[in-house]
C-alpha positions as CSV (number, residue, x, y, z in Angstrom):
1,M,-5.9,-17.2,-48.9
2,A,-8.3,-15.3,-51.2
3,L,-10.6,-12.8,-49.5
4,R,-13.7,-14.4,-51.0
5,Q,-12.8,-17.7,-49.2
6,T,-12.8,-15.9,-45.8
7,C,-16.0,-13.8,-46.3
8,C,-19.6,-14.7,-46.6
9,I,-22.0,-12.8,-48.9
10,T,-25.4,-12.7,-47.4
11,A,-28.8,-12.5,-48.9
12,V,-31.0,-9.6,-47.8
13,E,-34.5,-10.9,-47.0
14,V,-37.7,-9.0,-46.3
15,E,-37.3,-9.7,-42.6
16,T,-33.9,-8.1,-42.6
17,I,-35.3,-4.9,-44.2
18,E,-38.1,-4.8,-41.8
19,K,-35.7,-5.0,-38.8
20,A,-33.5,-2.4,-40.3
21,L,-36.5,0.0,-40.8
22,Q,-37.6,-0.4,-37.2
23,S,-34.1,0.0,-35.8
24,T,-32.5,3.0,-34.2
25,F,-29.7,3.2,-36.8
26,K,-29.5,6.6,-38.4
27,D,-28.3,5.1,-41.7
28,I,-30.5,2.5,-43.4
29,E,-27.6,1.0,-45.2
30,D,-25.7,0.4,-41.9
31,A,-28.9,-1.1,-40.4
32,I,-29.4,-3.5,-43.4
33,Q,-25.7,-4.5,-43.2
34,Y,-26.0,-5.2,-39.5
35,Y,-29.2,-7.2,-39.5
36,S,-28.0,-9.1,-42.5
37,A,-24.8,-10.1,-40.6
38,I,-26.9,-11.0,-37.6
39,S,-29.2,-13.2,-39.7
40,C,-26.3,-15.3,-40.9
41,D,-24.4,-15.5,-37.6
42,A,-21.5,-13.5,-38.9
43,E,-18.5,-13.1,-36.7
44,M,-18.0,-9.5,-37.6
45,V,-19.2,-6.5,-39.7
46,L,-16.8,-4.6,-41.9
47,S,-17.7,-0.9,-42.3
48,R,-16.0,2.4,-42.8
49,N,-18.6,3.8,-40.4
50,V,-17.6,1.9,-37.3
51,N,-19.0,4.6,-35.0
52,D,-22.5,4.0,-36.5
53,F,-22.5,0.5,-35.0
54,K,-22.1,1.6,-31.3
55,D,-24.9,-0.8,-30.1
56,S,-23.7,-3.8,-32.2
57,T,-23.7,-7.2,-30.5
58,I,-20.9,-8.4,-32.8
59,P,-17.5,-6.8,-33.5
60,V,-17.3,-4.1,-36.2
61,Y,-14.0,-3.3,-37.9
62,M,-12.7,-1.0,-40.5
63,P,-12.1,-3.1,-43.7
64,S,-8.4,-2.2,-43.9
65,L,-7.8,-3.4,-40.3
66,A,-9.8,-6.6,-40.7
67,I,-8.2,-7.5,-44.0
68,C,-4.7,-7.1,-42.5
69,N,-5.7,-9.5,-39.7
70,I,-7.5,-12.0,-42.0
71,L,-4.8,-12.3,-44.6
């Protein structure tokens, strides 16, 4: 199965940016990724900065671990 068939690319709306800017994330890119995932009901977030998502309400995985489990 191709990776693109198992992943969703989300749009980043103004509301997502506003939530990210008001969040407690130290890294704005992580915040945007998180709130974008939340907005589309994602099952997980893939990030090399797993520790930056300690308050996440959805699972966060290293890409290499997630891809091994998906494929």
